[in-house]
C-alpha positions in Angstrom: -37.0 107.1 65.5 -37.4 104.1 63.3 -33.6 103.9 63.1 -33.2 103.9 66.7 -35.7 101.0 67.2 -34.0 98.9 64.4 -30.6 99.5 66.4 -32.6 98.3 69.8 -34.1 95.5 68.1 -30.6 94.3 66.8 -29.1 94.7 70.4 -31.9 92.5 71.8 -35.2 91.8 69.9 -36.4 89.7 73.0 -36.9 93.0 74.9 -40.4 94.1 75.7 -41.6 96.7 73.3 -42.2 98.9 76.6 -38.5 98.6 77.2 -37.5 99.6 73.7 -40.1 102.6 73.7 -38.7 103.8 76.9 -35.0 103.6 75.5 -36.1 105.3 72.2 -38.4 107.8 74.2 -41.9 107.2 72.7 -45.0 105.5 73.9 -45.3 101.8 73.9 -48.2 101.9 71.4 -46.2 104.2 69.1 -43.2 101.7 69.5 -45.2 98.6 68.7 -46.9 100.3 65.6 -43.5 101.3 64.4 -42.2 97.8 64.7 -45.3 96.4 62.9 -44.7 98.7 59.9 -40.9 97.9 59.9 -42.1 94.2 59.3 -44.5 95.2 56.7 -42.2 97.4 54.8 -39.4 94.6 54.7 -37.0 96.7 56.8 -37.0 94.1 59.6 -37.0 90.6 58.0 -37.0 88.6 61.0 -35.1 87.6 64.2 -32.5 85.0 65.1 -30.3 83.4 67.7 -26.7 84.2 67.6 -25.0 80.8 68.0 -21.3 80.0 69.1 -20.2 77.9 65.9 -17.5 76.1 68.1 -20.2 75.1 70.5 -22.1 73.5 67.7 -19.1 71.7 66.1 -18.1 74.1 63.4 -14.5 75.0 64.7 -13.3 75.4 61.2 -14.5 78.1 59.0 -13.2 79.4 55.9 -14.1 81.8 53.1 -14.0 80.4 49.7 -13.6 82.7 46.6 -15.2 80.7 43.5 -15.1 81.2 40.0 -17.7 79.6 37.6 -18.2 79.2 33.9 -20.0 79.8 31.6 -21.1 83.0 33.6 -24.7 83.4 32.7 -27.8 84.2 34.9 -28.7 80.7 34.9 -25.6 79.4 36.2 -25.3 82.1 38.8 -28.7 81.4 40.1 -28.4 77.7 40.0 -24.9 77.9 41.8 -26.2 80.0 44.5 -29.4 78.1 45.3 -27.5 74.7 45.3 -24.6 75.9 47.5 -27.0 77.6 49.7 -28.7 74.4 50.5 -25.2 72.6 51.6 -25.2 72.1 55.0 -21.4 73.1 55.3 -22.2 76.6 53.6 -23.2 79.2 55.9 -23.5 82.2 53.7 -23.3 82.6 50.0 -22.2 86.0 48.4 -22.7 86.9 44.8 -19.7 89.1 44.0 -18.0 91.1 41.2 -14.2 91.4 40.5 -12.1 88.5 39.9 -14.3 85.9 41.6 -18.3 85.3 41.1 -19.0 84.0 44.7 -17.9 84.1 48.0 -18.9 81.0 50.3 -18.8 81.1 54.0 -18.3 77.5 55.1 -18.1 76.1 58.7 -17.2 72.5 59.2 -16.0 70.5 62.2 -12.4 69.4 61.1 -9.8 70.3 58.3 -10.5 67.0 56.8 -14.2 68.1 56.5 -13.1 71.1 54.8 -10.9 69.3 52.6 -13.8 67.0 51.6 -16.2 70.0 50.9 -13.7 71.6 48.5 -12.2 68.4 46.6 -15.3 66.2 46.9 -18.1 68.6 46.5 -17.0 72.0 45.2 -14.4 71.0 42.6 -16.5 68.4 41.1 -19.1 70.9 39.9 -18.8 71.3 36.3 -19.5 75.0 36.2 -16.3 75.7 39.0 -13.3 76.6 37.2 -11.4 77.5 40.2 -11.4 78.5 43.9 -9.4 79.9 46.5 -9.8 79.2 50.1 -8.9 81.7 53.1 -9.1 80.2 56.5 -10.8 82.1 59.2 -9.1 82.4 62.6 -11.1 85.0 64.2 -13.9 87.2 63.1 -15.9 90.1 64.6 -19.3 91.1 63.6 -21.0 94.3 64.3 -24.1 93.2 65.9 -26.2 96.3 65.0 -26.5 98.4 61.7 -26.1 102.1 62.9 -27.1 104.9 60.8 -24.4 106.2 58.7 -23.5 109.8 59.2 
């Protein structure tokens, strides 16, 4: 039941609890209590508005695979924290393999992307290399469905 509630919240978290309860097949009070518990346990972390990036001036997006050295906990934590705070960085992933980080960058123009990479990222002393992959389109699964 909780998985069904989570799926419904992901589809539209602004729906009234009674509508979600009706879809899931439980009483509104039960649904409300389950949602409260999902928040308390940290399963549901919050709600957000999905934004059209082009409409807010971020027409150019890229994934930037980044390597840092020395590879230590302090360097990883600091780089993650500091790049997360950059306005052009929309997401930071700490990854394993040939690269250490994957940055999702969104900016207005190619010149802004170039500036972000050359004037900001490449000047960081811990960055030893990066590769950029332009994003032409992407599709996000709006709901995390249970795995079978």
